[in-house]
C-alpha positions in Angstrom: -14.5 31.3 29.7 -15.7 32.4 26.3 -15.0 29.9 23.4 -12.9 31.8 21.0 -13.2 29.2 18.2 -15.4 29.9 15.4 -18.7 28.1 15.0 -17.3 25.9 12.2 -14.4 24.9 14.5 -16.9 24.0 17.3 -18.9 22.1 14.8 -15.8 19.9 13.9 -15.6 19.0 17.5 -12.1 20.4 18.3 -13.4 21.6 21.8 -14.6 18.0 22.6 -12.4 16.1 25.1 -10.8 13.0 23.4 -7.9 10.9 24.3 -5.0 13.1 22.9 -2.4 12.9 25.8 -0.4 10.2 27.1 -2.6 8.1 29.6 -0.8 5.3 31.3 -3.2 3.0 33.1 -5.2 5.9 34.2 -2.4 8.2 35.1 -2.3 11.3 33.1 1.4 12.4 32.3 2.2 15.5 30.4 4.0 14.8 27.1 7.3 16.5 28.1 7.7 14.8 31.5 6.6 11.5 30.2 8.9 11.4 27.3 12.1 12.9 29.0 11.6 11.6 32.4 11.9 15.0 34.0 11.4 15.0 37.7 9.9 11.5 37.8 11.3 8.8 40.2 10.5 5.2 40.0 9.7 3.4 43.2 12.1 0.6 43.6 14.6 -0.8 41.2 14.9 0.6 37.7 17.4 0.3 34.7 19.3 3.3 36.3 19.7 1.9 39.7 20.5 -1.5 38.4 23.4 0.1 36.7 24.7 1.7 40.0 23.4 5.1 39.2 21.2 7.3 41.3 20.1 9.9 38.8 18.1 13.1 39.6 15.4 12.0 36.9 14.0 8.7 36.0 12.3 8.1 32.6 8.6 7.3 32.6 9.4 4.0 31.1 10.7 2.9 34.5 7.3 3.5 36.2 4.9 0.8 37.0 2.2 0.3 34.5 4.2 1.9 31.6 2.4 0.8 28.3 3.2 3.1 25.3 1.1 1.2 22.7 -2.1 3.0 24.1 -0.6 6.4 23.8 -2.6 8.8 21.4 -1.7 12.2 20.1 1.6 12.7 18.3 3.4 9.3 18.0 6.0 8.0 15.7 9.1 10.3 16.0 7.3 11.7 19.2 8.5 14.8 21.3 11.4 13.7 23.3 12.9 11.1 20.8 14.9 13.3 18.6 15.8 16.6 20.3 19.0 15.3 21.7 20.0 13.9 18.3 19.3 17.3 16.7 21.3 19.1 19.2 24.4 16.7 18.5 23.9 17.3 14.8 23.9 21.1 15.4 27.3 20.9 17.2 26.3 20.6 20.9 28.9 18.7 22.9 28.3 15.7 25.1 29.1 17.3 28.4 29.8 15.2 31.5 29.5 11.4 31.0 28.8 8.8 33.7 30.6 5.5 33.2 28.0 2.9 34.2 30.5 0.1 34.3 28.2 -2.0 32.2 29.9 -4.3 29.7 28.2 -6.3 27.0 29.1 -8.7 24.2 26.9 -6.6 21.8 25.2 -3.3 21.9 22.7 -2.5 19.2 21.9 1.0 18.4 18.2 1.1 17.4 15.4 -1.2 18.4 13.5 -1.6 15.1 13.0 -4.8 13.4 16.7 -4.7 12.0 18.1 -4.0 15.4 15.9 -6.7 17.2 16.9 -9.1 14.4 20.6 -8.4 14.8 20.3 -9.2 18.5 18.4 -12.4 17.7 21.0 -13.4 15.1 23.9 -12.7 17.3 22.7 -14.9 20.2 21.6 -17.5 17.7 25.3 -17.8 16.5 27.2 -17.3 19.7 24.7 -18.5 22.4 21.8 -17.2 24.4 24.3 -16.5 27.4 25.8 -13.7 25.4 24.9 -10.3 26.9 23.2 -8.0 24.5 21.8 -4.5 25.1 19.5 -2.7 22.7 19.3 1.0 23.0 16.5 3.0 21.3 15.6 6.7 21.5 11.8 6.1 21.3 9.5 5.2 24.2 8.5 1.9 22.5 10.4 -0.8 20.7 9.8 -1.7 17.0 11.1 1.4 15.1 8.7 1.9 12.3 6.9 -1.2 13.2 4.7 0.8 15.6 1.7 -0.6 17.4 -1.5 1.6 17.9 -3.7 0.0 20.5 -7.2 1.2 21.4 -9.9 -0.1 23.8 -13.3 0.9 22.4 -16.3 -0.1 24.4 -14.3 -2.6 25.9 -13.0 -4.2 22.8 -9.3 -4.3 21.7 -8.7 -2.8 18.3 -5.3 -2.5 16.6 -3.8 -0.4 13.8 -0.3 -0.3 12.3 1.5 3.0 13.1 4.1 2.4 10.5 5.0 -0.8 8.7 1.8 -2.2 7.3 2.4 -5.8 6.6 4.6 -8.7 5.4 5.0 -7.9 1.7 8.1 -7.4 -0.6 8.7 -7.1 -4.3 10.6 -10.1 -4.1 10.3 -13.5 -2.3 11.8 -13.4 1.1 15.5 -14.8 1.3 16.3 -17.9 3.0 17.5 -15.8 5.9 14.3 -13.7 6.2 12.2 -16.8 5.7 14.1 -18.6 8.3 13.7 -15.9 10.8 9.9 -15.9 10.3 9.8 -19.6 10.7 11.9 -19.3 14.0 9.2 -16.8 15.1 6.4 -19.1 14.1 5.2 -17.1 11.2 3.8 -18.8 8.1 2.6 -16.0 6.0 0.5 -18.1 3.6 -1.1 -20.1 6.3 -1.9 -17.1 8.4 -3.4 -15.3 5.4 -5.7 -18.2 4.6 -6.8 -18.6 8.1 -7.0 -15.0 9.4 -7.5 -12.5 6.5 -10.6 -11.3 4.9 -9.4 -9.1 2.2 -12.7 -9.1 0.3 -15.1 -8.6 3.3 -15.9 -4.9 2.5 -16.5 -5.6 -1.3 -18.7 -8.5 -0.2 -21.1 -6.4 1.7 -21.2 -3.8 -1.3 -18.6 -1.3 -0.3 -16.3 0.0 -2.9 -13.2 2.4 -3.5 -14.0 6.1 -4.0 -12.2 9.2 -5.1 -12.9 12.6 -3.4 -12.6 15.7 -5.6 -11.9 18.6 -3.3 -13.3 22.1 -4.2 -9.9 23.9 -3.8 -8.3 21.6 -6.4 -11.3 20.6 -8.8 -13.7 23.4 -8.2 -16.4 21.5 -6.0 -16.4 18.8 -3.4 -17.6 15.5 -4.8 -17.3 11.8 -3.8 -17.1 9.5 -6.8 -17.9 5.9 -5.6 -16.8 2.8 -7.6 -13.1 3.2 -8.6 -12.1 -0.1 -10.4 -15.7 -1.4 -10.5 -17.5 1.2 -12.7 -16.7 2.5 -16.3 -14.8 5.9 -16.0 -17.6 7.8 -17.8 -20.2 6.6 -15.3 -17.8 7.0 -12.3 -17.1 10.6 -13.3 -20.5 11.5 -14.7 -21.4 14.0 -11.8 -17.8 15.0 -11.0 -16.6 18.6 -11.2 -14.2 17.7 -14.1 -14.8 19.2 -17.4 -15.9 17.1 -20.3 -12.4 17.1 -21.8 -10.9 16.0 -18.5 -13.4 13.2 -18.3 -12.5 12.0 -21.8 -8.8 12.1 -20.9 -9.3 10.3 -17.7 -11.1 7.5 -19.7 -8.3 7.6 -22.3 -5.7 7.0 -19.6 -7.5 4.3 -17.7 -9.2 2.5 -20.5 -7.5 3.6 -23.8 -5.3 1.4 -26.0 -3.4 4.0 -28.1 0.3 3.7 -28.6 1.7 6.9 -27.5 5.3 6.1 -28.4 4.9 4.8 -32.0 8.0 3.8 -34.0 10.0 2.8 -30.9 10.9 -0.9 -30.1 9.9 -2.3 -26.7 13.3 -1.8 -25.5 13.4 1.8 -26.6 10.1 2.6 -25.1 11.2 1.3 -21.7 14.3 3.4 -21.8 12.3 6.5 -22.8 9.9 5.8 -20.0 12.7 5.5 -17.4 13.8 9.0 -18.2 10.6 11.0 -17.9 8.3 11.2 -14.8 4.8 9.9 -15.0 3.6 13.5 -14.7 5.6 14.4 -17.8 4.4 11.3 -19.6 0.9 12.2 -19.0 1.3 15.9 -19.8 3.6 15.8 -22.8 3.2 12.4 -24.3 -0.5 11.4 -23.5 -1.3 15.2 -23.6 -4.0 15.2 -20.8 -6.1 18.0 -19.4 -4.3 19.7 -16.3 -7.2 18.4 -14.0 -6.1 14.8 -14.9 -2.6 15.7 -13.6 -4.0 16.9 -10.4 -6.0 13.7 -9.9 -3.0 11.4 -10.6 -0.5 13.7 -8.6 -0.7 11.7 -5.4 -1.3 8.3 -6.9 2.4 7.4 -6.0 2.4 8.6 -2.5 1.6 5.4 -0.8 4.6 3.5 -2.4 7.2 6.2 -2.8 6.1 9.1 -0.5 6.4 11.6 -3.4 4.1 12.6 -6.3 4.1 11.6 -9.9 6.3 14.4 -10.8 9.3 12.5 -9.2 8.6 8.9 -10.1 9.6 7.6 -13.5 6.9 6.6 -16.0 8.6 3.2 -16.3 8.4 2.5 -12.6 4.6 3.3 -12.6 4.2 1.0 -15.5 5.9 -1.7 -13.5 3.2 -1.3 -10.8 0.5 -2.1 -13.5 -1.0 1.4 -13.3 -2.9 3.2 -16.1 -1.8 4.7 -19.4 0.4 2.0 -20.9 -2.1 -0.6 -22.5 -1.4 0.7 -26.0 2.4 0.5 -25.6 2.1 -3.4 -25.5 5.3 -3.7 -23.4 6.4 -7.1 -22.6 6.9 -8.1 -19.0 10.5 -7.7 -17.6 12.6 -5.1 -15.8 15.5 -3.2 -17.0 18.4 -1.8 -14.9 16.9 1.6 -14.9 14.1 0.7 -12.7 13.7 1.1 -9.0 13.7 -2.1 -6.8 10.0 -1.9 -6.0 8.5 -2.0 -9.6 11.4 -4.2 -10.9 10.9 -6.8 -8.1 7.0 -7.0 -8.6 7.5 -7.0 -12.4 10.1 -9.8 -12.3 9.0 -12.1 -9.6 5.5 -11.2 -8.5 6.6 -10.4 -5.0 6.7 -12.2 -1.7 4.0 -14.0 0.2 1.9 -11.4 2.1 0.1 -11.2 5.4 -1.3 -8.3 7.5 -1.1 -8.6 11.4 -3.8 -6.2 12.9 -1.0 -4.0 14.2 1.1 -4.3 11.1 4.6 -5.8 11.5 4.6 -4.6 15.1 3.8 -8.2 15.8 7.1 -9.3 14.2 8.8 -6.9 16.5 6.9 -8.3 19.5 7.8 -11.8 18.5 11.5 -10.8 18.4 11.2 -9.2 21.9 9.6 -12.6 23.0 12.6 -14.5 21.6 15.0 -12.2 23.4 13.1 -11.7 26.7 10.4 -14.3 27.0 9.1 -12.9 30.3 8.2 -9.5 28.5 5.6 -11.1 26.2 3.6 -14.2 27.5 2.5 -16.8 24.9 4.0 -19.2 22.4 2.6 -18.4 18.9 2.4 -15.8 16.3 -1.4 -15.9 16.8 -1.4 -15.2 20.6 1.1 -12.4 20.4 -1.4 -10.1 18.9 -3.4 -9.9 22.2 -0.5 -10.5 24.5 0.0 -7.6 26.9 3.7 -6.7 26.9 5.4 -6.2 30.3 7.8 -3.4 29.7 9.1 -3.8 33.2 10.9 -7.0 32.0 12.8 -5.3 29.2 15.7 -4.0 31.1 16.3 -6.2 34.1 19.5 -6.4 36.0 21.4 -9.7 35.2 19.4 -10.6 32.2 21.4 -11.7 29.2 19.3 -9.7 26.8 18.1 -6.1 27.6 16.2 -3.4 25.8 16.6 0.2 27.0 14.0 2.7 25.8 14.1 6.4 25.9 17.9 6.2 25.4 19.4 8.3 22.6 22.9 7.2 21.6 25.2 10.1 20.9 28.6 8.7 20.4 30.0 5.3 19.2 33.8 5.0 19.4 36.3 2.2 19.0 38.7 1.7 21.9 42.3 2.3 21.0 43.1 -1.4 21.1 40.2 -2.1 18.7 38.9 -4.8 20.9 35.9 -2.9 22.3 33.5 -0.1 21.7 32.5 2.7 23.9 28.9 3.9 23.5 27.5 7.0 25.1 23.7 7.7 25.3 21.6 10.1 27.2 18.5 8.9 29.3 16.7 10.8 31.8 18.8 13.9 31.1 22.0 12.0 32.0 24.9 10.9 29.7 26.0 7.5 30.3 28.7 5.3 28.9 28.6 1.4 28.3 31.1 -0.8 26.8 30.7 -3.7 24.3 32.8 -6.1 22.3 30.7 -5.5 19.3 28.3 -2.8 18.1 25.6 -2.9 15.4 24.3 0.5 14.2 20.8 -0.2 13.3 19.6 3.3 13.4 19.2 5.8 10.5 22.1 5.8 8.3 22.3 9.4 7.5 22.7 10.2 11.3 25.5 7.6 11.9 28.3 10.1 10.8 27.5 12.2 13.8 27.5 9.3 16.1 30.6 7.8 14.8 32.8 10.7 13.4 35.8 8.3 13.0 34.3 6.6 10.0 36.1 7.2 6.6 35.0 10.4 4.9 33.8 8.6 1.7 31.5 6.3 3.9 30.1 9.3 5.8 29.5 11.1 2.6 27.5 8.1 1.2 25.5 8.0 4.4 24.5 11.6 4.1 23.1 10.8 0.6 20.6 8.3 2.0 17.7 10.8 2.7 14.7 9.0 4.0 11.2 9.8 2.8 8.9 11.5 5.3 5.4 10.1 5.9 2.4 10.1 8.3 0.2 7.3 9.2 -2.8 8.6 11.1 -5.1 6.4 13.1 -8.7 7.7 14.0 -10.9 5.9 16.3 -14.7 6.1 15.3 -17.7 5.4 17.4 -19.0 3.4 14.5 -18.6 3.3 10.7 -22.2 3.6 9.6 -21.4 6.7 7.2 -19.1 4.4 5.2 -21.8 1.9 4.9 -24.5 4.4 3.9 -22.1 5.9 1.2 -21.0 2.5 0.1 -17.3 3.0 0.5 -14.4 1.4 2.3 -11.5 3.4 1.1 -11.0 7.0 -0.3 -8.3 8.4 -2.6 -8.2 12.2 -2.0 -5.4 13.7 -4.1 -6.0 17.3 -3.2 -6.6 16.7 0.5 -4.3 17.0 3.6 -4.3 13.1 3.9 -4.3 11.7 0.4 -6.1 8.5 1.3 -7.9 6.8 4.1 -9.6 3.4 4.5 -11.4 1.3 7.1 -9.3 -1.2 9.1 -8.6 -4.5 7.3 -10.7 -7.4 8.6 -8.3 -9.8 10.3 -9.3 -12.5 12.9 -6.1 -14.0 14.6 -5.9 -15.8 18.0 -8.3 -14.1 20.3 -8.6 -10.8 18.2 -11.5 -10.0 16.1 -12.0 -7.1 13.7 -15.6 -5.5 14.0 -17.9 -6.3 11.1 -21.1 -4.5 12.2 -21.3 -0.9 11.0 -22.7 0.2 14.4 -19.6 -0.9 16.2 -16.6 1.2 16.9 -13.8 1.0 14.3 -10.3 2.4 13.4 -9.5 4.1 10.0 -6.0 4.7 8.7 -5.2 7.9 6.9 -1.9 8.6 5.0 -0.1 11.7 4.2 3.2 12.2 2.4 4.5 15.8 2.9 6.3 16.7 -0.3 7.1 19.7 -2.4 6.3 18.8 -6.1 8.7 20.2 -8.7 11.9 19.6 -6.7 14.2 16.7 -6.9 13.2 13.8 -4.8 15.6 14.4 -1.9 14.9 18.0 -1.8 11.2 17.1 -1.6 12.0 14.8 1.3 13.9 17.4 3.1 11.1 19.9 2.7 8.6 17.3 3.9 10.7 16.5 7.0 10.9 20.1 8.1 7.3 20.6 7.5 6.4 17.5 9.7 8.7 18.7 12.5 7.1 22.2 12.6 3.5 21.0 12.4 1.8 20.7 15.8 -0.8 18.1 16.6 -3.6 20.7 16.5 -3.1 21.3 12.8 -3.3 17.7 12.0 -6.5 17.4 14.2 -8.2 20.3 12.4 -7.4 18.9 9.0 -8.5 15.5 9.9 -11.9 16.7 11.2 -12.6 18.9 8.3 -11.5 16.3 5.7 -13.6 13.5 7.2 -16.6 15.9 7.5 -16.4 17.0 4.0 -15.9 13.6 2.5 -18.3 11.5 4.7 -20.8 14.3 5.6 -23.5 13.1 3.2 -23.4 9.7 5.0 -24.2 11.4 8.3 -20.7 11.7 9.7 -20.3 14.2 12.4 -16.7 14.7 13.6 -17.7 16.3 16.8 -19.8 13.2 17.7 -18.0 10.4 15.8 -14.3 10.8 16.5 -13.2 9.1 19.8 -9.4 9.3 19.5 -6.6 10.5 17.2 -3.1 9.2 17.0 -0.7 10.7 14.4 2.3 8.6 13.6 4.7 11.1 12.3 7.8 9.8 10.6 10.1 12.7 9.4 12.6 10.0 8.6 10.3 7.3 7.0 10.9 5.1 4.1 14.5 4.0 3.3 15.4 5.6 0.0 15.4 3.5 -3.2 17.1 3.9 -6.5 15.3 6.5 -8.6 16.3 6.7 -12.3 15.2 10.2 -12.7 17.8 11.5 -10.1 20.3 8.8 -9.3 23.5 8.2 -11.2 23.7 5.4 -13.7 26.2 3.2 -11.9 26.2 -0.6 -11.3 24.2 -1.5 -8.2 27.2 -2.5 -6.2 28.5 1.2 -6.6 25.4 2.9 -5.2 25.7 5.0 -2.1 23.9 2.5 0.4 26.5 -0.1 -0.5 29.4 2.3 0.3 27.5 3.4 3.4 27.3 -0.2 4.9 31.0 -1.1 5.1 32.1 -2.6 8.3 34.4 -0.4 10.5 36.2 -3.0 12.6 33.9 -4.2 15.4 31.2 -1.8 14.4 28.9 -2.7 11.6 25.9 -1.1 10.0 22.4 -2.6 9.6 18.8 -1.4 8.8 16.8 -1.3 5.6 18.7 1.9 4.5 21.7 -0.3 3.8 19.7 -2.5 1.6 18.2 0.3 -0.6 14.6 -0.6 -0.1 11.9 0.0 2.7 10.9 -3.4 3.3 11.0 -5.7 6.4 12.8 -8.6 4.7 15.5 -6.1 3.7 15.8 -4.9 7.4 16.2 -8.5 8.4 18.7 -9.5 5.6 20.7 -6.4 6.6 20.9 -7.4 10.3 22.1 -10.8 9.2 24.8 -9.3 7.2 26.0 -6.8 9.8 26.2 -9.5 12.4 28.2 -11.8 10.0 30.6 -8.9 9.5 31.5 -8.7 13.2 35.0 -9.9 13.9 34.9 -13.3 15.4 31.2 -14.1 14.9 
């Protein structure tokens, strides 16, 4: 067959066979059948047969050897995880529902960290004999705490597919700290023992910025961000002399751009303009400087500097404010992330090799010990999860994957809750005394239409920020070493940053240190539409993600890495071993944004109204805490369980 690709496409290696489909212990399963269970039957007992049902289709998660962390291709909100929910949103009815006859003390909707923590807290309060069922629409547990697992030349390598690490703008609460302690996690001790955050700098690698020709006029990699004076860093960049001077003025200058105002007045003024407008209208920089800084805020907020206040950027200690001589301290018109770091310095931090997926795995171990062998926060990293143990007949705690909840309704007597979900193409009903909704808040009004209208309206306001965490497996990382870089900021590119996998040695896990060894890199993309209000940008980005096929991601990944690292000998056709795109159309929980949100007391904000209990149905997840952090998800799970009647 004639190859219809252009020569450049062939050069990028798109025709090369790499692990892009779902491989389960050597069994290749097409994405649609693997994720929906169409026409697949599990030999022997399954979650379906244990419930007394003999369905025509059995989900792939009931097959022997099921192990989703090794799947590559499109992950995150993967095909098969959201279509039924979208159909419900669009008015499609439930159809025939089979009553399973199953009854539980608690059903948790959502198997992310908040949902798993809710199950943990419930059993801790009422006893481990209480029957708990966790239902999740994805093919793996953990929600945004997603584990990407690779076996390269026989060695295990891990990457976070979502939540990066233990890190929060404020110290963990007694509740969140208590849960970590129960799970055997001491962030400070683990960080001292396992992390090597300065390894790459220690071997001479530095941060870099990539100027792309479409945005800046020519491709150029500037190596030495944060370690070289701006003039030297940008000496050979495509920026004009004026733009270089303005870059130096922003990064190193000490001019007071708001003379005549008190510190309090300056902070208030900065809270009412975006960082983009501050640079353009107050600092008065060259337009190329605006292009350079546009994506600076993507990693924290998932939107550009046009939709983040200048004060919030100041609170993160970013450039352009030295001359204002602002004293430390937050004001009410600051988002929770910068105000927290500015006020408290933040929490203890630790990065598991798979991000906070290890926390999710430890929670699963606490609920279902047989599913994850071992006894410590260190050995859980390399433990092989037995997914066949998650949903066993007669077990007091069960986790049922590939199960999209479509309706949650209180019984007429108010003493129980009926939950309808779809799995393997069949609609099923279970009953529970209590229900914790630990799924995305803005979807709960469709699942539970009986909620009060003001509460549903508040939930619809909680528009989550879309984002992409891409993992690329490389045959080696010699091009990085030759170029002297370990991370790249690329404001004009498809992925606006990428970096080498952090060096963490924990339990039996070791991160490769030799540039000739295979490695993983993490690439980040925040789809947004500059110029629109924040939530409109989020909606546009969500639509873009859902409409973008894996092939488009792959093409952009290969081209970007080739252009950025080509001078170091990088060849995408030769060097890329696998690609996993963790797509999150509903990503970060929304935070208070002073540019767009109303000036009301914190207790009157939408996320507080949205989390009100509804009898024996309560609401969890980080959405209800107004910040996208693991400790927030844990705290909200504790609150939701505490609000259940009789608990």
